[in-house]
mmJSON file of the N, C-alpha and C atoms, coordinates in Angstrom:
{"data_MODEL":{"atom_site":{
"group_PDB":["ATOM","ATOM","ATOM","ATOM","ATOM","ATOM","ATOM","ATOM","ATOM","ATOM","ATOM","ATOM","ATOM","ATOM","ATOM","ATOM","ATOM","ATOM","ATOM","ATOM","ATOM","ATOM","ATOM","ATOM","ATOM","ATOM","ATOM","ATOM","ATOM","ATOM","ATOM","ATOM","ATOM","ATOM","ATOM","ATOM","ATOM","ATOM","ATOM","ATOM","ATOM","ATOM","ATOM","ATOM","ATOM","ATOM","ATOM","ATOM","ATOM","ATOM","ATOM","ATOM","ATOM","ATOM","ATOM","ATOM","ATOM","ATOM","ATOM","ATOM","ATOM","ATOM","ATOM","ATOM","ATOM","ATOM","ATOM","ATOM","ATOM","ATOM","ATOM","ATOM","ATOM","ATOM","ATOM","ATOM","ATOM","ATOM","ATOM","ATOM","ATOM","ATOM","ATOM","ATOM","ATOM","ATOM","ATOM","ATOM","ATOM","ATOM","ATOM","ATOM","ATOM","ATOM","ATOM","ATOM","ATOM","ATOM","ATOM","ATOM","ATOM","ATOM","ATOM","ATOM","ATOM","ATOM","ATOM","ATOM","ATOM","ATOM","ATOM","ATOM","ATOM","ATOM","ATOM","ATOM","ATOM","ATOM","ATOM","ATOM","ATOM","ATOM","ATOM","ATOM","ATOM","ATOM","ATOM","ATOM","ATOM","ATOM","ATOM","ATOM","ATOM","ATOM","ATOM"],
"id":[1,2,3,4,5,6,7,8,9,10,11,12,13,14,15,16,17,18,19,20,21,22,23,24,25,26,27,28,29,30,31,32,33,34,35,36,37,38,39,40,41,42,43,44,45,46,47,48,49,50,51,52,53,54,55,56,57,58,59,60,61,62,63,64,65,66,67,68,69,70,71,72,73,74,75,76,77,78,79,80,81,82,83,84,85,86,87,88,89,90,91,92,93,94,95,96,97,98,99,100,101,102,103,104,105,106,107,108,109,110,111,112,113,114,115,116,117,118,119,120,121,122,123,124,125,126,127,128,129,130,131,132,133,134,135],
"type_symbol":["N","C","C","N","C","C","N","C","C","N","C","C","N","C","C","N","C","C","N","C","C","N","C","C","N","C","C","N","C","C","N","C","C","N","C","C","N","C","C","N","C","C","N","C","C","N","C","C","N","C","C","N","C","C","N","C","C","N","C","C","N","C","C","N","C","C","N","C","C","N","C","C","N","C","C","N","C","C","N","C","C","N","C","C","N","C","C","N","C","C","N","C","C","N","C","C","N","C","C","N","C","C","N","C","C","N","C","C","N","C","C","N","C","C","N","C","C","N","C","C","N","C","C","N","C","C","N","C","C","N","C","C","N","C","C"],
"label_atom_id":["N","CA","C","N","CA","C","N","CA","C","N","CA","C","N","CA","C","N","CA","C","N","CA","C","N","CA","C","N","CA","C","N","CA","C","N","CA","C","N","CA","C","N","CA","C","N","CA","C","N","CA","C","N","CA","C","N","CA","C","N","CA","C","N","CA","C","N","CA","C","N","CA","C","N","CA","C","N","CA","C","N","CA","C","N","CA","C","N","CA","C","N","CA","C","N","CA","C","N","CA","C","N","CA","C","N","CA","C","N","CA","C","N","CA","C","N","CA","C","N","CA","C","N","CA","C","N","CA","C","N","CA","C","N","CA","C","N","CA","C","N","CA","C","N","CA","C","N","CA","C","N","CA","C","N","CA","C"],
"label_alt_id":[null,null,null,null,null,null,null,null,null,null,null,null,null,null,null,null,null,null,null,null,null,null,null,null,null,null,null,null,null,null,null,null,null,null,null,null,null,null,null,null,null,null,null,null,null,null,null,null,null,null,null,null,null,null,null,null,null,null,null,null,null,null,null,null,null,null,null,null,null,null,null,null,null,null,null,null,null,null,null,null,null,null,null,null,null,null,null,null,null,null,null,null,null,null,null,null,null,null,null,null,null,null,null,null,null,null,null,null,null,null,null,null,null,null,null,null,null,null,null,null,null,null,null,null,null,null,null,null,null,null,null,null,null,null,null],
"label_comp_id":["MET","MET","MET","SER","SER","SER","LYS","LYS","LYS","ASN","ASN","ASN","VAL","VAL","VAL","GLU","GLU","GLU","ILE","ILE","ILE","GLY","GLY","GLY","ILE","ILE","ILE","ALA","ALA","ALA","GLY","GLY","GLY","SER","SER","SER","LEU","LEU","LEU","THR","THR","THR","VAL","VAL","VAL","SER","SER","SER","VAL","VAL","VAL","LEU","LEU","LEU","VAL","VAL","VAL","VAL","VAL","VAL","ALA","ALA","ALA","VAL","VAL","VAL","ALA","ALA","ALA","LEU","LEU","LEU","LEU","LEU","LEU","LEU","LEU","LEU","ARG","ARG","ARG","SER","SER","SER","PHE","PHE","PHE","TYR","TYR","TYR","GLY","GLY","GLY","ARG","ARG","ARG","TYR","TYR","TYR","THR","THR","THR","ARG","ARG","ARG","LEU","LEU","LEU","VAL","VAL","VAL","LYS","LYS","LYS","ARG","ARG","ARG","LYS","LYS","LYS","ASP","ASP","ASP","ASP","ASP","ASP","ALA","ALA","ALA","PRO","PRO","PRO","GLU","GLU","GLU"],
"label_asym_id":["A","A","A","A","A","A","A","A","A","A","A","A","A","A","A","A","A","A","A","A","A","A","A","A","A","A","A","A","A","A","A","A","A","A","A","A","A","A","A","A","A","A","A","A","A","A","A","A","A","A","A","A","A","A","A","A","A","A","A","A","A","A","A","A","A","A","A","A","A","A","A","A","A","A","A","A","A","A","A","A","A","A","A","A","A","A","A","A","A","A","A","A","A","A","A","A","A","A","A","A","A","A","A","A","A","A","A","A","A","A","A","A","A","A","A","A","A","A","A","A","A","A","A","A","A","A","A","A","A","A","A","A","A","A","A"],
"label_entity_id":["1","1","1","1","1","1","1","1","1","1","1","1","1","1","1","1","1","1","1","1","1","1","1","1","1","1","1","1","1","1","1","1","1","1","1","1","1","1","1","1","1","1","1","1","1","1","1","1","1","1","1","1","1","1","1","1","1","1","1","1","1","1","1","1","1","1","1","1","1","1","1","1","1","1","1","1","1","1","1","1","1","1","1","1","1","1","1","1","1","1","1","1","1","1","1","1","1","1","1","1","1","1","1","1","1","1","1","1","1","1","1","1","1","1","1","1","1","1","1","1","1","1","1","1","1","1","1","1","1","1","1","1","1","1","1"],
"label_seq_id":[1,1,1,2,2,2,3,3,3,4,4,4,5,5,5,6,6,6,7,7,7,8,8,8,9,9,9,10,10,10,11,11,11,12,12,12,13,13,13,14,14,14,15,15,15,16,16,16,17,17,17,18,18,18,19,19,19,20,20,20,21,21,21,22,22,22,23,23,23,24,24,24,25,25,25,26,26,26,27,27,27,28,28,28,29,29,29,30,30,30,31,31,31,32,32,32,33,33,33,34,34,34,35,35,35,36,36,36,37,37,37,38,38,38,39,39,39,40,40,40,41,41,41,42,42,42,43,43,43,44,44,44,45,45,45],
"pdbx_PDB_ins_code":[null,null,null,null,null,null,null,null,null,null,null,null,null,null,null,null,null,null,null,null,null,null,null,null,null,null,null,null,null,null,null,null,null,null,null,null,null,null,null,null,null,null,null,null,null,null,null,null,null,null,null,null,null,null,null,null,null,null,null,null,null,null,null,null,null,null,null,null,null,null,null,null,null,null,null,null,null,null,null,null,null,null,null,null,null,null,null,null,null,null,null,null,null,null,null,null,null,null,null,null,null,null,null,null,null,null,null,null,null,null,null,null,null,null,null,null,null,null,null,null,null,null,null,null,null,null,null,null,null,null,null,null,null,null,null],
"Cartn_x":[-20.773,-21.124,-21.362,-21.574,-21.811,-23.301,-23.608,-25.002,-25.174,-26.359,-26.663,-27.16,-26.271,-26.59,-27.009,-28.14,-28.622,-28.148,-27.303,-26.74,-27.813,-28.54,-29.591,-29.067,-29.98,-29.642,-28.672,-28.803,-27.922,-26.486,-26.289,-24.941,-24.288,-25.041,-24.453,-24.188,-25.035,-24.804,-23.549,-23.367,-22.173,-20.913,-20.949,-19.793,-19.501,-20.531,-20.333,-19.68,-20.137,-19.567,-18.104,-17.796,-16.41,-15.507,-15.99,-15.192,-14.925,-15.932,-15.756,-14.781,-14.889,-13.984,-12.542,-12.315,-10.955,-10.415,-11.251,-10.808,-10.406,-11.185,-10.844,-9.546,-9.359,-8.122,-6.913,-7.036,-5.917,-5.583,-6.616,-6.391,-5.704,-6.133,-5.538,-4.066,-3.766,-2.38,-1.519,-2.086,-1.324,-0.983,-1.945,-1.681,-0.62,-0.671,0.322,1.71,1.763,3.037,3.645,2.815,3.354,3.84,3.145,3.611,4.952,5.091,6.336,7.486,7.25,8.291,8.663,7.665,7.941,8.749,8.409,9.138,10.587,10.777,12.123,12.94,12.303,13.001,13.357,12.502,12.728,13.745,14.017,14.919,16.354,16.998,18.4,19.283,20.307,21.184,22.461],
"Cartn_y":[-1.112,-2.536,-2.994,-2.039,-2.414,-2.617,-3.742,-4.056,-4.018,-3.671,-3.704,-5.123,-5.949,-7.351,-7.521,-8.141,-8.433,-9.833,-9.922,-11.219,-12.109,-11.573,-12.354,-13.135,-13.903,-14.632,-15.77,-16.434,-17.568,-17.103,-15.989,-15.481,-15.033,-14.331,-13.866,-15.043,-16.049,-17.244,-17.967,-18.065,-18.711,-17.958,-16.643,-15.835,-16.029,-16.066,-16.269,-17.617,-18.664,-20.002,-20.021,-19.373,-19.338,-18.586,-17.48,-16.715,-17.543,-18.245,-19.081,-20.217,-20.841,-21.937,-21.458,-20.304,-19.766,-19.426,-18.868,-18.537,-19.802,-20.866,-22.119,-22.711,-22.66,-23.179,-22.384,-21.054,-20.229,-20.528,-20.699,-21.002,-22.361,-23.342,-24.668,-24.632,-23.951,-23.879,-23.09,-22.054,-21.279,-22.146,-22.945,-23.849,-24.873,-25.4,-26.366,-25.724,-24.496,-23.783,-23.484,-23.039,-22.726,-23.989,-25.104,-26.359,-26.775,-26.617,-26.974,-26.11,-24.814,-23.904,-24.24,-24.515,-24.847,-26.137,-27.126,-28.391,-28.179,-27.298,-27.014,-26.3,-25.429,-24.7,-25.617,-26.602,-27.488,-28.576,-28.831,-29.921,-29.613,-30.578,-30.365,-30.422,-29.622,-29.593,-30.346],
"Cartn_z":[56.762,56.816,58.259,59.165,60.548,60.772,61.426,61.742,63.256,63.679,65.1,65.419,65.936,66.179,67.638,67.843,69.187,69.562,70.587,70.962,71.597,72.522,73.165,74.348,74.938,76.164,75.891,74.736,74.438,74.259,73.58,73.376,74.665,75.494,76.747,77.69,77.646,78.455,77.983,76.67,76.122,76.526,76.437,76.831,78.31,79.138,80.575,80.857,80.188,80.381,79.949,78.826,78.361,79.342,79.879,80.841,82.092,82.591,83.779,83.493,82.319,81.961,81.888,81.272,81.169,82.556,83.417,84.77,85.536,85.402,86.087,85.547,84.226,83.649,84.116,84.138,84.592,86.052,86.868,88.287,88.442,87.65,87.705,87.311,86.21,85.768,86.745,87.366,88.342,89.558,90.01,91.128,90.789,89.583,89.143,89.089,88.565,88.433,89.801,90.746,92.07,92.782,92.588,93.184,92.589,91.276,90.605,91.107,91.248,91.729,93.168,93.999,95.403,95.505,94.667,94.693,94.245,93.25,92.77,93.846,94.611,95.674,96.842,97.13,98.267,97.971,96.692,96.319,96.746,97.414,97.79,96.548,96.545,95.368,95.629],
"occupancy":[1.0,1.0,1.0,1.0,1.0,1.0,1.0,1.0,1.0,1.0,1.0,1.0,1.0,1.0,1.0,1.0,1.0,1.0,1.0,1.0,1.0,1.0,1.0,1.0,1.0,1.0,1.0,1.0,1.0,1.0,1.0,1.0,1.0,1.0,1.0,1.0,1.0,1.0,1.0,1.0,1.0,1.0,1.0,1.0,1.0,1.0,1.0,1.0,1.0,1.0,1.0,1.0,1.0,1.0,1.0,1.0,1.0,1.0,1.0,1.0,1.0,1.0,1.0,1.0,1.0,1.0,1.0,1.0,1.0,1.0,1.0,1.0,1.0,1.0,1.0,1.0,1.0,1.0,1.0,1.0,1.0,1.0,1.0,1.0,1.0,1.0,1.0,1.0,1.0,1.0,1.0,1.0,1.0,1.0,1.0,1.0,1.0,1.0,1.0,1.0,1.0,1.0,1.0,1.0,1.0,1.0,1.0,1.0,1.0,1.0,1.0,1.0,1.0,1.0,1.0,1.0,1.0,1.0,1.0,1.0,1.0,1.0,1.0,1.0,1.0,1.0,1.0,1.0,1.0,1.0,1.0,1.0,1.0,1.0,1.0],
"B_iso_or_equiv":[0.0,0.0,0.0,0.0,0.0,0.0,0.0,0.0,0.0,0.0,0.0,0.0,0.0,0.0,0.0,0.0,0.0,0.0,0.0,0.0,0.0,0.0,0.0,0.0,0.0,0.0,0.0,0.0,0.0,0.0,0.0,0.0,0.0,0.0,0.0,0.0,0.0,0.0,0.0,0.0,0.0,0.0,0.0,0.0,0.0,0.0,0.0,0.0,0.0,0.0,0.0,0.0,0.0,0.0,0.0,0.0,0.0,0.0,0.0,0.0,0.0,0.0,0.0,0.0,0.0,0.0,0.0,0.0,0.0,0.0,0.0,0.0,0.0,0.0,0.0,0.0,0.0,0.0,0.0,0.0,0.0,0.0,0.0,0.0,0.0,0.0,0.0,0.0,0.0,0.0,0.0,0.0,0.0,0.0,0.0,0.0,0.0,0.0,0.0,0.0,0.0,0.0,0.0,0.0,0.0,0.0,0.0,0.0,0.0,0.0,0.0,0.0,0.0,0.0,0.0,0.0,0.0,0.0,0.0,0.0,0.0,0.0,0.0,0.0,0.0,0.0,0.0,0.0,0.0,0.0,0.0,0.0,0.0,0.0,0.0],
"pdbx_formal_charge":[null,null,null,null,null,null,null,null,null,null,null,null,null,null,null,null,null,null,null,null,null,null,null,null,null,null,null,null,null,null,null,null,null,null,null,null,null,null,null,null,null,null,null,null,null,null,null,null,null,null,null,null,null,null,null,null,null,null,null,null,null,null,null,null,null,null,null,null,null,null,null,null,null,null,null,null,null,null,null,null,null,null,null,null,null,null,null,null,null,null,null,null,null,null,null,null,null,null,null,null,null,null,null,null,null,null,null,null,null,null,null,null,null,null,null,null,null,null,null,null,null,null,null,null,null,null,null,null,null,null,null,null,null,null,null],
"auth_seq_id":[1,1,1,2,2,2,3,3,3,4,4,4,5,5,5,6,6,6,7,7,7,8,8,8,9,9,9,10,10,10,11,11,11,12,12,12,13,13,13,14,14,14,15,15,15,16,16,16,17,17,17,18,18,18,19,19,19,20,20,20,21,21,21,22,22,22,23,23,23,24,24,24,25,25,25,26,26,26,27,27,27,28,28,28,29,29,29,30,30,30,31,31,31,32,32,32,33,33,33,34,34,34,35,35,35,36,36,36,37,37,37,38,38,38,39,39,39,40,40,40,41,41,41,42,42,42,43,43,43,44,44,44,45,45,45],
"auth_comp_id":["MET","MET","MET","SER","SER","SER","LYS","LYS","LYS","ASN","ASN","ASN","VAL","VAL","VAL","GLU","GLU","GLU","ILE","ILE","ILE","GLY","GLY","GLY","ILE","ILE","ILE","ALA","ALA","ALA","GLY","GLY","GLY","SER","SER","SER","LEU","LEU","LEU","THR","THR","THR","VAL","VAL","VAL","SER","SER","SER","VAL","VAL","VAL","LEU","LEU","LEU","VAL","VAL","VAL","VAL","VAL","VAL","ALA","ALA","ALA","VAL","VAL","VAL","ALA","ALA","ALA","LEU","LEU","LEU","LEU","LEU","LEU","LEU","LEU","LEU","ARG","ARG","ARG","SER","SER","SER","PHE","PHE","PHE","TYR","TYR","TYR","GLY","GLY","GLY","ARG","ARG","ARG","TYR","TYR","TYR","THR","THR","THR","ARG","ARG","ARG","LEU","LEU","LEU","VAL","VAL","VAL","LYS","LYS","LYS","ARG","ARG","ARG","LYS","LYS","LYS","ASP","ASP","ASP","ASP","ASP","ASP","ALA","ALA","ALA","PRO","PRO","PRO","GLU","GLU","GLU"],
"auth_asym_id":["A","A","A","A","A","A","A","A","A","A","A","A","A","A","A","A","A","A","A","A","A","A","A","A","A","A","A","A","A","A","A","A","A","A","A","A","A","A","A","A","A","A","A","A","A","A","A","A","A","A","A","A","A","A","A","A","A","A","A","A","A","A","A","A","A","A","A","A","A","A","A","A","A","A","A","A","A","A","A","A","A","A","A","A","A","A","A","A","A","A","A","A","A","A","A","A","A","A","A","A","A","A","A","A","A","A","A","A","A","A","A","A","A","A","A","A","A","A","A","A","A","A","A","A","A","A","A","A","A","A","A","A","A","A","A"],
"auth_atom_id":["N","CA","C","N","CA","C","N","CA","C","N","CA","C","N","CA","C","N","CA","C","N","CA","C","N","CA","C","N","CA","C","N","CA","C","N","CA","C","N","CA","C","N","CA","C","N","CA","C","N","CA","C","N","CA","C","N","CA","C","N","CA","C","N","CA","C","N","CA","C","N","CA","C","N","CA","C","N","CA","C","N","CA","C","N","CA","C","N","CA","C","N","CA","C","N","CA","C","N","CA","C","N","CA","C","N","CA","C","N","CA","C","N","CA","C","N","CA","C","N","CA","C","N","CA","C","N","CA","C","N","CA","C","N","CA","C","N","CA","C","N","CA","C","N","CA","C","N","CA","C","N","CA","C","N","CA","C"],
"pdbx_PDB_model_num":[1,1,1,1,1,1,1,1,1,1,1,1,1,1,1,1,1,1,1,1,1,1,1,1,1,1,1,1,1,1,1,1,1,1,1,1,1,1,1,1,1,1,1,1,1,1,1,1,1,1,1,1,1,1,1,1,1,1,1,1,1,1,1,1,1,1,1,1,1,1,1,1,1,1,1,1,1,1,1,1,1,1,1,1,1,1,1,1,1,1,1,1,1,1,1,1,1,1,1,1,1,1,1,1,1,1,1,1,1,1,1,1,1,1,1,1,1,1,1,1,1,1,1,1,1,1,1,1,1,1,1,1,1,1,1]
}}}
């Protein structure tokens, strides 16, 4: 039941956009996480 499906330019463009979006989200969350950790470390106890 396997077909040879040609994705085409629209499919590869969509995949590229999704990969870039996920990379930006991961970078954003990583920056937020590191700021939170740094703030927790700097807080006097």
